[in-house]
C-alpha positions as CSV (number, residue, x, y, z in Angstrom):
1,X,0.0,0.0,0.0
2,X,1.4,3.4,-1.0
3,X,1.1,5.8,1.9
4,X,2.6,9.0,0.7
5,X,0.6,10.2,-2.4
6,X,2.3,13.1,-4.0
7,X,-0.2,15.4,-5.6
8,X,2.0,18.3,-6.2
9,X,5.7,18.8,-5.8
10,X,5.4,22.6,-5.7
11,X,6.1,24.6,-2.7
12,X,3.0,25.1,-0.5
13,X,1.8,28.5,0.3
14,X,3.3,29.7,3.7
15,X,0.4,32.0,4.3
16,X,-2.1,29.1,4.3
17,X,-0.3,27.2,6.8
18,X,0.8,27.4,10.5
19,X,4.4,26.7,9.4
20,X,6.6,28.0,6.6
21,X,8.0,25.4,4.1
22,X,11.0,27.4,3.5
23,X,11.8,27.7,7.3
24,X,10.8,24.1,7.8
25,X,13.5,23.0,5.3
26,X,16.1,25.2,6.9
27,X,14.9,26.2,10.4
28,X,16.2,29.4,12.0
29,X,19.2,29.0,14.3
30,X,17.0,29.4,17.4
31,X,15.7,25.9,16.8
32,X,19.0,24.1,16.5
33,X,19.8,21.8,19.4
34,X,22.1,23.0,22.2
35,X,24.2,20.2,23.6
36,X,25.9,19.8,27.0
37,X,29.6,20.6,26.5
38,X,31.7,18.9,29.1
39,X,34.9,20.8,30.1
40,X,36.3,17.6,31.3
41,X,39.5,16.5,33.1
42,X,41.8,19.0,31.7
43,X,42.9,22.6,31.6
44,X,40.6,24.6,29.3
45,X,42.1,27.5,27.5
46,X,40.2,30.2,25.7
47,X,41.8,29.7,22.2
48,X,41.1,25.9,22.2
49,X,37.6,26.4,23.5
50,X,36.7,28.9,20.9
51,X,38.1,26.7,18.2
52,X,36.0,23.8,19.4
53,X,32.8,26.0,19.9
54,X,33.2,27.3,16.3
55,X,33.7,23.8,14.9
56,X,30.8,22.0,16.5
57,X,28.4,24.8,15.8
58,X,29.5,25.3,12.1
59,X,30.2,21.7,11.2
60,X,27.8,19.8,13.3
61,X,24.9,22.2,13.2
62,X,24.5,22.8,17.0
63,X,23.0,26.1,18.1
64,X,25.1,26.8,21.1
65,X,26.2,25.1,24.3
66,X,25.7,24.3,27.9
67,X,29.1,24.3,29.6
68,X,29.6,21.7,32.2
69,X,32.8,21.8,34.3
70,X,33.6,18.1,35.1
71,X,36.4,15.9,36.6
72,X,39.0,16.0,39.2
73,X,41.6,17.6,36.9
74,X,39.5,20.5,35.6
75,X,41.0,23.9,35.5
76,X,40.8,26.9,35.8
77,X,39.2,26.7,39.2
78,X,35.4,26.6,39.1
79,X,33.8,30.0,39.7
80,X,37.2,31.7,39.8
81,X,38.0,34.9,37.9
82,X,40.1,32.8,35.5
83,X,37.2,30.5,34.9
84,X,34.8,33.4,34.1
85,X,37.4,34.8,31.7
86,X,37.3,31.7,29.6
87,X,33.6,31.4,30.0
88,X,33.1,35.0,29.0
89,X,34.9,34.4,25.7
90,X,32.3,31.9,24.9
91,X,29.5,34.2,25.8
92,X,30.9,36.9,23.5
93,X,31.4,34.4,20.7
94,X,27.9,33.2,21.0
95,X,26.5,36.7,21.0
96,X,28.4,37.6,17.9
97,X,27.4,34.5,16.0
98,X,23.7,34.1,16.9
99,X,24.2,31.2,19.3
100,X,22.6,30.6,22.6
101,X,23.8,29.1,26.0
102,X,22.3,27.3,28.8
103,X,23.6,28.1,32.2
104,X,24.5,24.8,33.8
105,X,24.5,25.5,37.5
106,X,27.1,23.1,38.9
107,X,30.6,21.6,38.7
108,X,29.6,18.1,37.7
109,X,26.3,16.9,39.3
110,X,24.1,16.8,41.3
111,X,23.3,20.5,41.5
112,X,23.6,21.9,44.9
113,X,27.2,21.7,46.2
114,X,28.8,24.5,44.1
115,X,31.6,22.1,43.3
116,X,34.8,21.3,45.3
117,X,37.3,23.9,46.1
118,X,40.5,23.0,44.2
119,X,43.3,22.1,46.5
120,X,41.5,20.6,49.6
121,X,38.4,19.1,47.8
122,X,36.0,20.7,50.3
123,X,32.6,21.2,48.8
124,X,32.1,24.9,48.5
125,X,28.5,25.2,49.7
126,X,29.1,23.1,52.8
127,X,32.2,25.0,53.6
128,X,30.4,28.4,53.3
129,X,27.0,27.3,54.7
130,X,27.3,24.2,56.9
131,X,23.9,24.7,58.4
132,X,22.1,25.1,55.1
133,X,22.9,21.7,53.8
134,X,20.7,18.6,53.6
135,X,18.9,17.3,56.7
136,X,17.8,13.8,57.5
137,X,15.0,12.5,59.7
138,X,16.0,9.9,62.3
139,X,13.8,7.7,64.3
140,X,14.4,6.2,67.8
141,X,12.2,3.7,69.5
142,X,12.1,2.7,73.1
143,X,9.8,-0.1,74.4
144,X,7.9,1.0,77.6
145,X,6.9,-1.0,80.6
146,X,3.2,-0.7,81.7
147,X,2.4,1.2,84.8
148,X,5.7,2.9,85.5
149,X,7.0,6.4,85.3
150,X,9.2,6.6,82.2
151,X,12.3,8.9,82.5
152,X,13.9,8.7,79.1
153,X,17.0,10.6,78.1
154,X,16.4,11.9,74.6
155,X,18.9,12.4,71.7
156,X,20.4,15.8,71.6
157,X,21.8,15.9,68.1
158,X,19.4,17.9,65.8
159,X,16.0,19.3,66.3
160,X,13.1,17.3,67.9
161,X,10.2,17.0,65.4
162,X,8.0,14.5,67.2
163,X,7.8,12.7,70.4
164,X,4.9,10.2,70.8
165,X,3.8,7.1,72.6
166,X,2.2,4.5,70.4
167,X,0.0,1.6,71.6
168,X,0.8,-1.1,69.1
169,X,-2.4,-2.9,70.0
170,X,-4.8,-0.1,69.3
171,X,-2.7,2.3,67.2
172,X,-3.5,5.0,69.7
173,X,-0.9,7.8,69.6
174,X,-0.2,10.2,72.5
175,X,2.0,13.4,71.9
176,X,4.6,13.9,74.6
177,X,6.8,16.8,73.6
178,X,5.2,18.9,76.4
179,X,6.5,16.3,78.9
180,X,10.2,17.0,78.2
181,X,12.5,19.1,80.4
182,X,16.2,19.3,79.9
183,X,16.2,16.6,77.2
184,X,14.4,14.1,79.6
185,X,10.9,12.7,79.1
186,X,8.9,12.1,82.1
187,X,5.6,10.2,81.6
188,X,3.2,7.9,83.4
189,X,2.9,4.8,81.1
190,X,-0.7,3.4,81.2
191,X,-1.2,0.1,83.0
192,X,-2.7,-1.6,79.9
193,X,-1.5,-1.8,76.1
194,X,1.7,-2.4,74.5
195,X,3.5,1.0,74.4
196,X,6.4,2.2,72.4
197,X,8.1,5.6,72.7
198,X,9.0,7.0,69.3
199,X,11.3,10.0,68.9
200,X,11.9,11.7,65.6
201,X,15.0,14.0,65.2
202,X,15.9,16.2,62.2
203,X,19.7,16.2,61.9
204,X,22.3,17.4,59.5
205,X,23.1,14.6,57.2
206,X,26.6,15.3,56.1
207,X,25.7,15.4,52.4
208,X,27.4,18.5,51.0
209,X,24.4,19.7,48.9
210,X,22.0,22.4,49.7
211,X,18.8,21.7,51.8
212,X,16.6,21.3,48.8
213,X,13.4,21.7,51.0
214,X,14.5,25.1,52.4
215,X,14.0,28.1,49.9
216,X,16.3,30.3,52.1
217,X,19.1,27.8,51.7
218,X,18.5,27.4,48.1
219,X,18.6,31.1,47.7
220,X,22.2,31.1,49.0
221,X,23.1,28.5,46.4
222,X,21.4,30.5,43.6
223,X,23.0,33.8,44.5
224,X,26.5,32.3,44.7
225,X,26.3,30.3,41.5
226,X,23.7,31.8,39.0
227,X,24.2,35.2,40.6
228,X,27.9,35.1,39.8
229,X,27.2,34.7,36.1
230,X,24.7,37.5,36.2
231,X,27.1,39.8,37.9
232,X,29.7,39.3,35.1
233,X,27.4,39.0,32.0
234,X,24.1,40.8,32.8
235,X,23.7,41.9,29.2
236,X,23.8,38.2,28.0
237,X,20.9,37.2,30.0
238,X,17.9,36.8,27.7
239,X,19.6,37.3,24.3
240,X,22.4,34.7,24.7
241,X,22.0,33.0,28.1
242,X,18.5,31.9,27.7
243,X,17.9,29.4,30.5
244,X,19.4,27.7,33.6
245,X,19.8,23.9,33.8
246,X,19.8,22.0,37.1
247,X,21.0,18.5,37.0
248,X,19.9,15.5,39.1
249,X,18.7,16.9,42.3
250,X,17.0,14.2,44.3
251,X,15.4,13.3,47.6
252,X,17.0,9.8,47.8
253,X,20.0,11.5,49.5
254,X,20.0,11.4,53.4
255,X,19.2,7.6,53.1
256,X,15.8,8.6,51.5
257,X,14.8,10.3,54.7
258,X,15.4,13.9,53.6
259,X,13.8,16.4,55.9
260,X,14.1,20.0,57.0
261,X,13.9,21.5,60.5
262,X,11.1,24.0,59.6
263,X,8.9,21.1,58.4
264,X,6.4,21.3,61.4
265,X,5.9,25.0,61.4
266,X,5.4,25.2,57.7
267,X,3.0,22.2,57.8
268,X,0.9,23.7,60.6
269,X,0.8,27.0,58.6
270,X,-0.5,25.2,55.6
271,X,-3.0,22.8,57.1
272,X,-3.9,24.3,60.5
273,X,-2.8,21.4,62.8
274,X,0.4,19.9,64.0
275,X,1.8,16.9,62.3
276,X,3.5,15.5,65.4
277,X,1.1,12.6,65.9
278,X,1.4,11.6,62.1
279,X,5.2,10.9,62.2
280,X,4.9,7.1,63.1
281,X,3.1,6.5,59.8
282,X,6.3,7.4,58.1
283,X,7.7,4.0,59.1
284,X,4.6,2.1,60.5
285,X,1.0,1.1,59.8
286,X,-1.0,3.3,62.4
287,X,-4.3,1.8,61.4
288,X,-7.1,3.2,59.2
289,X,-5.5,6.6,59.3
290,X,-2.2,5.4,57.7
291,X,-3.1,6.3,54.0
292,X,-4.2,9.9,54.9
293,X,-1.3,10.4,57.3
294,X,1.2,9.4,54.7
295,X,-0.4,11.5,52.0
296,X,-0.1,14.5,54.3
297,X,3.5,14.0,55.3
298,X,4.9,12.7,52.0
299,X,2.7,15.1,50.0
300,X,3.9,18.1,51.9
301,X,7.5,17.0,51.7
302,X,7.2,16.8,47.9
303,X,5.6,20.3,47.9
304,X,8.5,21.7,50.0
305,X,10.9,20.1,47.6
306,X,9.2,21.5,44.4
307,X,8.9,25.0,46.0
308,X,12.2,24.9,47.9
309,X,14.4,24.0,44.9
310,X,12.6,24.3,41.6
311,X,10.5,27.3,42.4
312,X,13.4,29.2,44.0
313,X,15.5,28.8,40.9
314,X,12.5,29.5,38.6
315,X,11.7,32.8,40.4
316,X,15.4,33.9,40.2
317,X,15.6,32.9,36.5
318,X,12.3,34.8,35.7
319,X,13.6,37.9,37.5
320,X,16.7,37.8,35.4
321,X,15.0,37.3,32.0
322,X,15.7,33.6,31.3
323,X,13.8,30.3,31.8
324,X,14.5,27.4,34.2
325,X,14.9,23.8,33.2
326,X,16.6,20.6,34.4
327,X,15.7,17.1,35.5
328,X,15.7,14.8,38.5
329,X,17.9,11.8,39.2
330,X,16.3,8.4,39.0
331,X,13.1,9.6,37.2
332,X,12.6,5.9,36.1
333,X,11.8,4.6,39.6
334,X,8.2,3.6,39.5
335,X,7.5,4.8,43.0
336,X,8.9,8.3,43.2
337,X,8.0,9.3,46.8
338,X,11.6,9.0,48.2
339,X,13.3,9.8,45.0
340,X,11.8,12.9,43.2
341,X,8.9,13.0,45.7
342,X,6.2,13.6,43.0
343,X,7.8,13.6,39.5
344,X,4.8,15.6,38.0
345,X,4.9,18.2,40.8
346,X,8.7,18.7,40.1
347,X,7.8,20.3,36.8
348,X,5.1,22.7,38.2
349,X,7.7,25.4,38.9
350,X,10.0,24.8,35.9
351,X,9.5,26.9,32.8
352,X,10.6,23.7,30.9
353,X,10.0,20.4,32.8
354,X,12.7,17.9,31.9
355,X,13.8,14.3,32.0
356,X,17.0,12.3,31.4
357,X,17.3,9.5,28.8
358,X,20.4,7.8,29.9
359,X,22.1,4.5,29.4
360,X,21.9,1.3,31.5
361,X,18.7,-0.3,32.7
362,X,16.9,3.0,33.1
363,X,13.6,3.0,30.9
364,X,13.1,6.8,30.8
365,X,10.8,6.3,27.7
366,X,8.2,5.0,30.1
367,X,8.1,8.4,32.0
368,X,8.4,10.9,29.1
369,X,4.6,11.3,29.3
370,X,4.8,12.0,33.1
371,X,7.0,15.0,32.4
372,X,5.2,16.3,29.2
373,X,1.9,15.9,31.1
374,X,3.3,18.0,33.9
375,X,4.0,20.7,31.3
376,X,0.4,20.3,30.0
377,X,-1.1,20.4,33.5
378,X,0.6,23.6,34.4
379,X,0.3,25.2,30.9
380,X,3.9,25.1,29.8
381,X,4.8,25.0,26.1
382,X,8.3,23.5,26.3
383,X,9.4,20.0,27.5
384,X,13.1,19.0,27.7
385,X,15.1,15.8,27.6
386,X,18.8,15.4,28.1
387,X,19.4,12.5,25.8
388,X,22.0,9.9,24.8
389,X,24.3,10.2,27.9
390,X,26.2,6.9,28.9
391,X,24.4,5.1,26.1
392,X,27.7,4.2,24.3
393,X,28.4,4.6,20.6
394,X,24.9,3.8,19.6
395,X,23.9,3.6,15.9
396,X,22.6,6.7,14.3
397,X,19.4,4.9,13.5
398,X,18.8,4.5,17.2
399,X,19.4,8.1,17.8
400,X,16.6,8.9,15.4
401,X,14.3,6.3,16.9
402,X,14.9,7.7,20.5
403,X,14.2,11.2,19.3
404,X,11.0,10.3,17.5
405,X,9.6,8.5,20.4
406,X,10.4,11.5,22.6
407,X,8.8,14.2,20.4
408,X,5.8,12.0,19.8
409,X,5.3,12.0,23.6
410,X,5.5,15.7,24.0
411,X,9.2,16.5,24.3
412,X,10.3,19.4,22.2
413,X,13.8,20.3,23.4
414,X,16.3,17.5,23.1
415,X,19.6,18.4,24.7
416,X,22.3,16.1,23.2
417,X,24.7,14.4,25.7
418,X,27.3,15.4,24.8
419,X,30.3,17.2,23.3
420,X,33.6,16.6,25.3
421,X,36.3,19.2,25.4
422,X,38.8,16.5,26.1
423,X,37.7,13.8,23.6
424,X,40.6,11.5,24.7
425,X,39.1,11.1,28.2
426,X,35.3,10.8,27.7
427,X,33.6,9.4,30.8
428,X,30.2,8.8,29.3
429,X,30.0,7.9,25.6
430,X,28.9,8.9,23.1
431,X,31.1,11.9,22.1
432,X,28.7,13.8,19.7
433,X,31.0,16.0,17.6
434,X,32.7,15.9,14.3
435,X,35.8,14.3,16.0
436,X,33.9,11.0,16.5
437,X,34.2,9.2,13.1
438,X,30.9,7.3,13.9
439,X,28.9,10.5,13.7
440,X,30.9,13.1,12.0
441,X,29.1,12.8,8.6
442,X,25.7,12.1,10.1
443,X,25.5,14.8,12.8
444,X,24.7,17.7,10.5
445,X,21.6,15.9,9.1
446,X,20.5,14.6,12.5
447,X,20.7,18.1,13.9
448,X,18.6,19.5,11.0
449,X,16.1,16.7,11.7
450,X,15.9,17.8,15.3
451,X,15.7,21.5,14.3
452,X,12.7,20.7,12.1
453,X,10.9,18.9,14.9
454,X,11.7,21.9,17.2
455,X,10.5,24.3,14.6
456,X,7.1,22.7,14.4
457,X,6.5,21.4,17.9
458,X,7.7,24.4,19.8
459,X,5.1,26.7,18.4
460,X,2.7,27.5,21.2
461,X,-0.6,25.7,21.0
462,X,-2.5,23.0,22.6
463,X,-2.1,19.2,22.7
464,X,-5.2,17.3,21.8
465,X,-5.8,14.2,24.0
466,X,-9.3,12.8,24.7
467,X,-8.0,10.3,27.4
468,X,-6.9,11.3,30.8
469,X,-5.1,9.1,33.3
470,X,-5.2,10.0,37.0
471,X,-1.5,10.2,38.2
472,X,-1.6,7.7,41.1
473,X,0.7,9.7,43.4
474,X,-1.8,9.5,46.3
475,X,-1.8,5.7,46.0
476,X,2.0,5.6,46.0
477,X,2.3,8.0,48.9
478,X,-0.2,5.8,50.9
479,X,1.8,2.7,50.4
480,X,5.2,4.2,50.9
481,X,7.3,4.1,54.1
482,X,10.8,5.1,55.0
483,X,13.8,2.6,55.1
484,X,11.9,0.3,52.6
485,X,13.4,-3.0,51.5
486,X,14.3,-1.8,48.0
487,X,16.8,0.7,49.3
488,X,16.7,4.4,49.0
489,X,18.3,4.6,45.5
490,X,15.6,2.4,44.0
491,X,12.7,4.1,45.8
492,X,12.5,2.1,48.8
493,X,9.1,0.4,48.5
494,X,7.4,-1.3,45.5
495,X,3.7,-0.6,45.7
496,X,1.7,-3.6,44.7
497,X,-0.6,-3.0,41.6
498,X,1.3,0.0,40.4
499,X,0.5,-0.2,36.7
500,X,0.3,3.4,35.4
501,X,3.3,3.2,33.1
502,X,2.2,-0.1,31.7
503,X,-1.2,1.3,30.9
504,X,0.4,4.4,29.4
505,X,2.7,2.3,27.3
506,X,-0.2,0.3,25.9
507,X,-1.9,3.5,24.9
508,X,0.9,5.4,23.3
509,X,3.3,2.7,22.2
510,X,0.9,0.0,21.2
511,X,-2.5,1.2,20.2
512,X,-1.7,4.7,19.1
513,X,-4.0,6.5,21.5
514,X,-2.5,9.7,23.1
515,X,-3.4,10.7,26.7
516,X,-2.5,13.0,29.5
517,X,-1.6,12.3,33.1
518,X,-3.7,14.4,35.4
519,X,-2.1,15.4,38.6
520,X,-4.5,15.3,41.6
521,X,-4.0,18.9,42.3
522,X,-5.0,19.8,38.7
523,X,-7.7,17.2,38.6
524,X,-9.5,19.0,41.4
525,X,-9.5,22.2,39.3
526,X,-11.0,20.5,36.2
527,X,-14.7,20.8,35.4
528,X,-17.3,18.5,34.0
529,X,-19.0,20.1,31.0
530,X,-20.6,18.8,27.8
531,X,-20.0,15.2,28.9
532,X,-16.3,15.8,29.2
533,X,-13.7,16.3,31.9
534,X,-12.1,19.7,31.0
535,X,-8.7,21.0,31.9
536,X,-9.4,24.7,31.4
537,X,-5.8,26.0,30.8
538,X,-5.4,29.3,29.0
539,X,-3.2,27.8,26.3
540,X,-3.1,24.1,26.6
541,X,-6.8,23.3,27.4
542,X,-7.7,19.7,27.0
543,X,-11.1,18.0,27.0
544,X,-11.3,14.3,28.0
545,X,-14.0,11.8,27.0
546,X,-12.3,9.0,28.9
547,X,-10.8,8.7,32.3
548,X,-8.5,5.9,33.3
549,X,-7.7,5.3,37.0
550,X,-4.6,3.1,36.8
551,X,-3.8,1.0,39.9
552,X,-5.5,3.6,42.1
553,X,-6.1,2.3,45.6
554,X,-6.1,5.6,47.5
555,X,-7.9,8.7,46.3
556,X,-9.1,12.1,47.5
557,X,-12.9,12.1,48.2
558,X,-13.0,15.3,46.2
559,X,-11.6,13.6,43.2
560,X,-13.9,10.6,43.6
561,X,-16.9,13.0,43.6
562,X,-15.6,14.4,40.3
563,X,-15.2,11.0,38.8
564,X,-18.8,10.2,39.8
565,X,-20.0,13.4,38.2
566,X,-18.0,12.7,35.1
567,X,-19.5,9.2,34.8
568,X,-23.1,10.5,35.4
569,X,-22.5,13.1,32.6
570,X,-21.7,10.3,30.1
571,X,-17.9,10.1,30.4
572,X,-16.2,6.7,30.3
573,X,-14.5,5.6,33.5
574,X,-12.1,2.7,33.6
575,X,-10.3,1.2,36.6
576,X,-7.3,-1.0,36.0
577,X,-5.6,-3.6,38.2
578,X,-7.2,-2.5,41.6
579,X,-10.2,-0.6,42.9
580,X,-10.0,2.3,45.3
581,X,-10.3,1.4,49.0
582,X,-8.4,4.1,50.9
583,X,-8.8,7.8,51.5
584,X,-6.5,10.8,51.7
585,X,-8.9,12.4,54.1
586,X,-9.1,11.6,57.8
587,X,-12.9,12.4,57.8
588,X,-13.8,10.0,55.0
589,X,-13.2,6.2,55.5
590,X,-11.6,3.9,53.1
591,X,-14.7,1.8,53.3
592,X,-16.8,4.6,52.0
593,X,-14.3,5.2,49.1
594,X,-14.5,1.5,48.3
595,X,-18.3,1.4,48.3
596,X,-18.7,4.5,46.1
597,X,-16.1,3.3,43.6
598,X,-17.6,-0.1,43.3
599,X,-21.1,1.4,42.9
600,X,-20.0,2.9,39.7
601,X,-19.4,-0.5,38.2
602,X,-23.0,-1.5,38.9
603,X,-24.9,1.4,37.3
604,X,-27.4,0.4,34.6
605,X,-26.6,3.7,32.6
606,X,-23.0,4.0,31.5
607,X,-21.4,1.8,34.2
608,X,-17.7,2.2,34.9
609,X,-15.4,-0.6,33.6
610,X,-12.9,-2.6,35.7
611,X,-9.9,-4.3,34.0
612,X,-8.1,-6.4,36.7
613,X,-5.5,-7.5,34.2
614,X,-5.1,-4.7,31.6
615,X,-3.7,-5.4,28.2
616,X,-3.8,-4.1,24.7
617,X,-6.9,-6.0,23.6
618,X,-9.1,-5.3,26.6
619,X,-8.0,-1.7,26.9
620,X,-8.8,-1.2,23.2
621,X,-12.2,-2.9,23.6
622,X,-13.0,-0.8,26.7
623,X,-12.2,2.4,24.8
624,X,-14.5,1.5,21.9
625,X,-17.6,3.6,21.9
626,X,-20.1,4.0,19.1
627,X,-21.1,7.5,20.4
628,X,-17.9,9.2,19.5
629,X,-14.9,8.6,17.4
630,X,-11.4,8.9,18.8
631,X,-9.2,11.7,17.9
632,X,-6.8,9.4,16.0
633,X,-7.8,5.9,15.2
634,X,-5.7,3.1,13.6
635,X,-5.1,-0.6,13.8
636,X,-1.4,-0.1,13.4
637,X,0.5,-1.4,16.5
638,X,3.6,0.6,17.3
639,X,2.6,3.8,15.5
640,X,3.0,7.0,17.6
641,X,1.0,10.1,17.1
642,X,0.9,13.6,18.6
643,X,-1.8,16.1,17.7
644,X,-1.4,19.8,18.3
645,X,-3.5,22.8,17.3
646,X,-1.5,25.8,16.5
647,X,-3.2,29.0,15.3
648,X,-6.3,27.0,14.4
649,X,-4.2,24.5,12.3
650,X,-4.2,20.9,13.2
651,X,-0.7,19.4,13.2
652,X,-0.3,15.6,13.5
653,X,3.1,14.0,14.0
654,X,3.2,10.4,13.1
655,X,6.4,8.4,14.0
656,X,7.6,4.9,13.6
657,X,10.5,4.4,16.0
658,X,10.4,0.6,15.5
659,X,12.6,-1.5,13.2
660,X,9.7,-2.6,10.8
661,X,7.9,-0.6,8.2
662,X,4.3,0.4,9.2
663,X,1.6,0.4,6.6
664,X,-1.7,1.4,8.1
665,X,-5.1,3.1,7.5
666,X,-5.7,6.1,9.8
667,X,-8.9,7.9,10.6
668,X,-8.9,11.4,12.1
669,X,-12.0,12.5,14.0
670,X,-11.9,15.9,12.4
671,X,-12.7,16.5,8.7
672,X,-9.9,18.3,6.9
673,X,-10.2,19.4,3.3
674,X,-6.5,19.6,2.6
675,X,-3.7,17.9,4.3
676,X,0.0,18.7,3.6
677,X,2.9,16.6,4.5
678,X,6.2,17.8,5.9
679,X,9.0,15.4,6.1
680,X,11.4,16.2,9.0
681,X,14.1,13.8,7.6
682,X,14.4,15.6,4.2
683,X,12.7,19.0,4.6
684,X,10.3,18.3,1.8
685,X,6.7,19.6,1.7
686,X,3.9,18.2,-0.5
687,X,0.2,17.7,-0.7
688,X,-1.1,14.5,0.9
689,X,-3.9,12.3,-0.4
690,X,-6.9,11.9,2.0
691,X,-10.6,11.2,1.8
692,X,-13.6,12.3,3.9
693,X,-16.2,9.9,5.2
694,X,-19.4,11.4,4.0
695,X,-21.5,9.2,6.5
696,X,-19.4,9.4,9.7
697,X,-17.3,12.5,9.0
698,X,-13.6,12.5,9.7
699,X,-10.6,12.2,7.5
700,X,-9.2,8.9,6.2
701,X,-5.8,8.1,4.7
702,X,-3.2,5.5,4.3
703,X,0.2,5.9,5.8
704,X,3.4,4.1,5.2
705,X,6.4,4.8,7.5
706,X,9.6,2.8,7.1
707,X,11.5,1.9,10.2
708,X,12.8,5.0,12.2
709,X,10.9,7.5,10.0
710,X,8.3,10.0,10.7
711,X,6.0,12.6,9.1
712,X,4.1,15.7,9.9
713,X,0.6,16.0,8.4
714,X,-0.8,19.6,8.6
715,X,-4.4,20.5,8.0
716,X,-5.1,23.9,6.2
């Protein structure tokens, strides 16, 4: 079957389309990819650096650089006057040649230590601000004997956050901090029960990075890193230095027990009650209140993290005329509670939410949609991926496939990892410049391909998705506890029934149905209207006909009420793997949540659907509905599709990242009179053959995409 039917080889009128064919073929410099440029394991001198910058922008087609000082032998000293002399030469060259720069905010990674001071190896931030570094929550337990007067000497290192007695038989919790004098607890232990004294202390961890949960501490880091660049190059901020980049901050540090000593005061200011009696739930089951207690504590910690680190950087960047971007470490951990806290929420205060596609057994592709959905939820137009790091010298075809998968899932700023100043001492292959014979002839065309994707998909507009997935962060917070068996680096606790990325992969990777994760915070701000669940953003408004609750066991009563309203209005509700049976609210029991959710399955009119073992076949069947057509419908397994509306033009990006040719028939819900094809691999533009279904409406066409190829279809 021939897919691409060429009606006219003539150039298409730019005025009639949302994109210019001329600019598409050769996009402006602002759309060229900007790679990480490691200044690694050597002494960087100005002349050599300028020679390299000129070569990889002229020869390889890059649009600038993000300079990353790296390695134990790096000179000149980070943040010294000599360092800024060399850096400033790059800024001036970029300004003179229409290039842009991303301000990488650290010496190596993760962001937050300000690098080591050359000579003694002491991390700068810890040396200057020892009390503003990462804190940890420690727990001490003391069994109590019934009927005695307890006089327990308490730990003195750190700040007391909670002191409670817990009856392990009844889960009764008694606050005892008022019974302490001179670091000694005095308390009459009841005659009955099985009592344990629990003491929770916030202590300095010894990790040299900034206390990510404390905006005042992060402000010190920002002023002494970002601020030093602005002090020297203020005129470059905006025109040349367009963004700041944070790399691999995370909460798995401090043994996964990251805390901050202002937690209780800020919690009480937020919610109006003290969290002291909730602390045991961080480690233990405290009875029916456990899911709500953990959601309060872990949810608030995630909020402090996103506001303490990401928002502080965002606010500084905004005040200085640039955007903020970056990514977390270990985004690929299924349960993010002790890693990124809440991966979607991390993007709320970034201008450009981001992710890292890296080598090893780290399937970031399963989480692209989490990050691009974060951007959609909070109405951002750009989504970043740092891509190819530590993947080795992969084939060029694989680079294309990875990029297509990313852009079809909402990413529109791929940062190549990386160009290396000292290409004889590369720590993480590949080295992506003209000096690597595996890529030197292919890079210019690959970067033109990325530039064409950027040119089309960075245009402000809205993404069309008629399926919403509730991001099950409340379920993961309810099931999480500290010091879990998986270890802090791997997320601590595997939450049984967590299937959200599997369901997402079936939708986007297998049956070609796009979707958006809805964060609970944003879900509560949606409206039910015209039989749809509506996310009413100013730019990226979306309207969902289907709501999937993937592996959701714990949920907010407010969200459950909206789910009930949506179903009653005619929306399709699908539960997968498990049914809700726990509440985030102390005042609503898990039993009530369970009964209300189960009741939706029994309704005679538009019942909800439960798929205990979701797969491609039963999800596709559950999505079938004679009352409406999906936005994009095809029987082709493995085809990817992204649909955007830009200036009232519908833009569809079809991609085949697989290794086999796809031949398929596609139906678009919308009827389009003229469709034009834009080939990002070649820069060609031409008319595309389609038909309109006179009975059902919509646009029908055949598509043929060879392996690792993609195509834009644009409706006039």
